[in-house]
N, C-alpha and C positions, 0 to 999 in steps of 0.2 A: 807268493810266499811271506812267511811269517819266520822273522830274528828272536831269539830267545824270549824278549818280556814280550813278547806279545804283537811288536808292532809290524805293519804291512812294511816292505820292499816297494821302495818306489821309483828306485832306479838301479839297474843293472847293469855292470860294464863286464863283458869280455875281452879279455885280453889274448886271451889263447894259451895254446898249450905248444912251446917251445923246446922242451927237453933240457929245460937246466931247474932242477927245483926249488928253488931260489928264485925264480922270476914268477913274479905277481900276474896270478891269472884269470881272477876275476875280485869285483868289487860291489859290496853291495851300499844300498843308503837308502836313509830313510830321514821323517823330520820327528820331535815329537812335540807334544802339546801347543807349547812357545814358538814355536818353529826353529829350535836348534836342528842342526844337520848332522847326522850319526852315518858313521861308514865303517863297515869292516873289510879288512883284504885279505885274501886268501893265494898261498903261494902253488904251485903245481903240484909241492908237496904235499901240502897239508891237501887236495882233493883225491893226490895218489891214497892217504892214510884213511879216508875217510871212513866211518862209521854209518853204514843205509840200515833205519829199521824201520820196517813201512814206508811212511810219507814222509821221516825226518831222520836227518841229516847230521851226522853227530863230527865236527872238524875244529882241529884248532887253526885259530885266523893268525895273520900273520906276523905277533907281539906274542902267541904262545898262549893264550887266551882260547878255550874251549867255547865252541859256540854253536847250538843247533837252529836248524833250520827247516821247519816247517814246511811242505808243498805240497800244495792243494790244486786238483782237476775241478775247474767250474764246470758246472753243466748246466744250460739255456733249462729254468724253469717254466711248465705249464701254468698259463692261469687260467 
């Protein structure tokens, strides 16, 4: 998975869906070139309102900022 600026998601934490739109559902974390750790949180409401376009998911994070997550499926290479 890749977030907006092309950073690869290094860690994802899934909190689950429990029927409360304000509950935290998932967190993605990554670090930049100097080692600063970034994270973005999504509520159950965010996931419910996500827009899926091909392999891109557009949704608002817990602060209301739009985030685009791109999902890739890797395939084994033949050498």
